N, C-alpha and C positions, 0 to 999 in steps of 0.2 A: 947535362943532367945534374951537374954540381949545384945549380941554382935551385934544384927541386929534390931535396933528400926524401920527400914523401914517396916518390916513385921507387927509389932504391929500397926503402924500407918495405914497401908493398911487395916488390918482387922477392925480397928475402923471406917475407912471411909465407908467400905462395910456395917458394922452394922448400921451406921447412915443413909445411903441411904435406907437400907431395912426398918428400923423403921419409916422412914418418909413417907412410903407408907400407904395408907388407911388400907390395910390388912397386918399388920406386920407378922402374922402367916404364910401367904402365902409366904412371902419373905424367911423364914427359914424353910419351909416345908421339912422334911427329904425325902419325896417321890418325890420332884421336882428335875429335873436335874440341877437346878441352885440355888445358895444360895439366890439370889435376886428375885427369883420367876419369875412370868410372867408379871411383871410390870403392874398389874391390867388389864391384857389381852392385853396390847399394844405389848408385845413381839411376841405373836402368830399372832396378826393382821399384824404386820410388816413383819413377815416371810411369811405369806400368800400372801403379796404383792410383795415378792421377796427380802426382806432385812433381812438378818440373822446375828445378832451381837453376838459376843462371847467375854468373858474376863475370863482368867484363871491365876492361880498362881501355880507354882511348887517350893517347898522348900526342901532342902536336908541338913541334919546334918551329919557330919562325925567325929568320935572319934577313935583315936588309942587306942585299948584295951590292946594290948601286942605286943612286938617286940623282936626278937631274939637278936639284937645287940644294941638296945637303950632302955632307960627307960622312955622317955617322953610319956605323954598321951594327945597329942594335940587334940583340938576340933575346928572345923571350920564350918561355915554355908554359903551356897550359894543358890540363888534363881533366878527365872525368872518370869516376868510378861508378859502376852500376851494379846494383843487387836486384834480382827479380825472382818472383815466384809465381808460377801459373798453376791454377788448380782446376782439374777436370772434375766438375761437380757431379757429372753423371757417374763417374767411377767412385767418387768419394761418398756422395750422398744419395745417388740414384736420381738426381734431377736431370732429365733428358735434355741433351743439346744445350748444356749450360757450362760456362767457364768463368773464372774470376782471375784477376791479376793484381799483384802488388809490386810496384817498382820504386826503389829509393835510389837517388843519385847524389853524388857529391862532386862539385867542380872546384878547381883550385888553379893557381898560377896567374900569369899575366899575359896580355895580348900585345904583340909588337905593334899592331895598328894603333893602340892607345898610347904606347910608350915612346914611339919613335917620331922625331920631327919630320922624317922623310914621308911618313904616312899620315901626318896630321890632317884630320878632316875626312879620311877615307870613309865612303859610304858603306862599302863592304868590309870584310874582316879577313886578314891573312891567316887567322886561326879560328875556324868556325866553332870549335869546342869551347871557347871562352865565352862567358856572358851570362846574363840573367842572375847575377849575384853568385860569387864564388862561395857556395854554401851547400848544405844538405837540403834535399827537397823530397817530398812525396810526389813522385812523377806519375804514378798510376795507382788507382784504387777503384777498380770497377768490376761490374758483373755483366755478363752478356748471355743472352738466351735466344735460341732460334725457334720459330713457330712455323706452322703451315708447311710441313715437309721441308723445313730449312729454307723456305723462300723468304720469310720475314725474319729479320735479325735486329734485335734491340739491345743497345748497350747503354748502361747508366752508371754514373759514378764520377770520379775525378780523372781527367786526362786532358791533353792539349788538343786544340783544333786540328793541327796538322797530322795527328795520329790517325785521323780518318779522312780529312778533306785536304785536297791539294798535296797529298802525300807524295814524297819523292825520296830517292836514295841520297845518301850523303857520303859519297866516296871521295870527292875532291876536298881539299883543305880550305880553299877560298869560299867564303860564305855565299858569294854570288852564283856558285855552281853546286851548292849543297842544300838539300832538303827543300821544305816548303818555302817558295819565294813570297807567298802572301804574307806569312809571318815575319819574314826577314825585313820587309819594307813597310809593314803596318803593325810593327811589333808592340806598339803601345796599347793595341786592342786585341789583335790576333796573336795568341800566345803559342809559340812553338815549344818543343821539348827543351828543357826539362820542366817547364812550368805546367802545373795542372790547374783545372778549375772545374766546378760542378757542371756536368754536361749530360745530355741525352742525345743519342744518335739512332735514327730509324732507317734501316736499309731494306730494300725489297729487290730480290733477284728476278728480273723479267725473264732471263734465260741463264744458262750456266755461265755465259760470257758477258752478260750485260746486267748492270744493276743501277738503281737510282737510290739516293740517300739524302736525308736532310737532318738537321739537328739544331739544338739550342745550347749555347755555351755562355756561362755566366761571365759578364765583364766586370771584373773586380780588380782595380789597380793595386790593392793591397797584396795580391798574390805575387807581385813582383818584388816585394820588399824582402831584403835579405833575412830578416828575422822571422819571416812568416812562411818558411818553406813547407811547414806541416799545418798550415792554416786550413781549418775545415769550416770556418764561419762564413756566412754570407754578408756580414757587416761590411760596408764599403762597396757593395754592389751598385752599379749604375745602369744596369740594363743587360742586354744579351747580344751576342753575335749569332746570327742565323744563317748558316751556309746551306747550299743545295748543290748537288753534284750528280752528274751522269758519268758512269765509268764503264768502259768497254775493254775486255781482256781477251782479245782474239789470239789464235795461233795460226800462223801462215805456213804454207808450203808443206811438203812431205815430211820435213824435219820438225814440224810444229813449233816454229820459231815464235816465242812469246812476245806480246805487245801489251802496252798499257796506255789507254787514251782517256783523258779526263777533261771535262769542261764543267765549270761551276761559277757560282755567284754567291756573294755574301752581303748581308745588310746588317748594320749595327743600330740597335734601338737607342743607344746612349747619345745624349746631347753633348757635343763637344764644340769648342770655339772654332769659328772659321779662321783660316790663316790670314786672309786679307782684312777681316774685320772681326776681331775677337769679341766685340760686343754682341755679335750674332752667333747662333749655334746652328749646327747641321748634323746630319747622320751619315757616317762614313759607309761607303759601299764600294765594291770592286768585283772583278771577275778574273778568271784564269782559263788557260788552255795548256795542257800538259801532255806530251807525247813521248813515249819511250818504246822503241821497237828493235828487236834483234833482226839484223838485216841479212846475215849469212851464217852458215854453219861451216866450221873448219873441217874440211874433208869428211862431210856428212856427220860430224860430231856436233850435236846441238849444244853441248855444254861449253863449246868454244866458238868463237866467231866475232863478227863486227856488230856493235849495237850503237844506235844513234838516238839522240834525245833533243827535244825542243821544249822550252817553257816560256810562256808569256803571261804576264799579269798586268792588270790595269786598275787604277784607283781614281776616285773622284779627286779633282785638284782643289776643291774647296777646303778639305780637311786633312789631306795627306801631302807630306813634303815630296815624296816620290810619286810621280804621275804614272810611270809605267816602267817595266823591266822585262828583258828577254835574255835567254841564254840558249846556247846550242853546244852539244858535246858529242864526241865520238870515242868509243872505247873498243879495244880488241882484246879478248881473253884467249890465252893459249896460242899466241902467234908463233911460238917456238915449240917444237915437239918435246924438247928436253925440259921445258917449263910449262906444262899444259894448264896450270892454274894461275900463272902470272898474267898481269893485265897492263896494258899501256893505254892512256887516255889523254885527250886534249879537249879543252873547253874554253868558251868565250862568253862573258856576260856583259850586258849593257844596262846601266841604271840611270834613268833619266829624271831630272828635276825640271818640271815644266814651269819654272818661275823666272822672272826677269833676272838676268845676270848669270844664269846657270845653264848648263847643257847636260852632257852625259859623262858618267865615269865608266871606263872599260876595265874589266878584270879578266885576265887570261891565266890559264894554268895548264901545265903538262906534268903528268906523273907516271912513274912506273911502279906498279903494285907487285911487290915480291911476296909470294905466298911461301914464307919460310917454313912453316908447318901448317897443319890444318887448324891450329889454334892461334897462329901469329901471322899477321899481315903487316908488311912495312912498305910505305909509299913515299919515297923521296920525290920532291916536286919542285918546280920552278914556276913562279908567278910573275906576271907583269901587270902593273896598274897604271893606267893612263888617265890624265885629267882628274887627279885625286879630288874628291869632294864634288865632282861634276862642275868644277870651275873651268872655264874655257882656257885659262892660262895656268891651271893647276899643275902641281908637280907630277912627274912620272917616276916610277921606281920599280926595281927588280927585287924580288923576295925569294929566298930559298927556304924550303921547309921539309920536314919529315913528319909523316903521320903514321902512327902504328896502332893496331887494334889487337888486343889479346882477350881470348875467352878462357876463363879459369875453370 
C-alpha cells in the first residue's frame, strides 16, 4: 500500500465521515451493506423517495511469485473509485416505469502485467481493474423506460456494450476470467466498463425467464483517450457496433437454483484494415455463448452452494488478433458453516491467436473470498500464466494477488 497513498487517504476520509455521524457504530456496522451506514436514516429515506446513491472502491495488488525465464518479483497496485446515483423517475416525477443512472469512475495505479519482464506480452492481465486510461470517466449517463406491461424495455444514453450484452460477473482478478470476454479481446471496438459511448438498447421479454435484445453503440475511438473521459461529442465516430442477444434466466429444482444462459452475435459497420493486407478493409464480427448455473444448494440453503460457468467467444480472423477464447470456472459459496458468505473459486481461461507462429495463452486462478463484513470483501488469489503472449515457447509465471471491494 505504500506505493499508493491515494488509498490510505481515501480510507481516512471515509473513516472521518463515518465518525462525524451521531452514531459512529452504525457507520461501521459489519452487518450493514455500507461502510458509512444509513446516514442516520437519510440514506433509506432518500431511496424511498427515488434517490439511490452508491460509492465503492476496488483495489488489486499483483506480485510475480516465480517465473520460468526471469528472476524479478515485481509488485504493482491498481484501483478504481466509483460514484453512482440511480433515480426512480416514477417516484420523483411520476413517469411510470422509468429510471435514470449517472456513474462516474476514476482509475489509478499500475499493472504488473505491463511493468514486469516476467509477464511481458501477456494477452490477459493479472489486475483486471487496470486499464482504459487511468483517469476520471463518465461511465453511465442513461435513461430507461418500460412499455407494454413491462415487456418492452428501451434504454438510451451513454454506457458500455457489456453493460447489456455478453454481461458477466467480475469476481476473479485475472482478466481472462472477469467480465465480458468480447470486450476483453476486441477492445479496440467493443468497449467494456468504464468507457461509455452513445447507445440505444431495445429488449423484449418473451416470458418472465426469456428475453431478446438488440442495440446500436457508437464506435468512436476518441472515447478511449485519457483526456476525453467526459466526451459527449460524436466527432470522431466511424460507425456502430450492432449486437443481438437471446438471454434465458431459468430456476431449477425445488430450491430455484438460478441460471443465466446467453447467446449472441455482433457486427461492426466500421471499415478497419485487414490484418493480412492493410490496404483492404473489412467489418469485424463475432459471437458468444455464456452459461452460469448454480448446481447445488448447501443443505437446502440456495444462498450457498456450487456454481459453474462457461464462456466462449469467437471473432473473424481477418480483423481481430484473437480468433477465439474460452473459460470455465467453479465456485462454492458457504462451504463452511462458520463462514456462510465466504467463497472459494477456481477458473481456467484459454486465449487463442490463430495466426502463424502463435498458439494459445492459458490463464488460471484460484481465490478465497473472505466476506470480512457485509461491506468489505477480500479475495487473496494465486494465478498461473502459461505460454505468455500465446507464443509456443513463451514464458510461464506464477502471480500472487489480493483483490478487495468496499461499498461506502
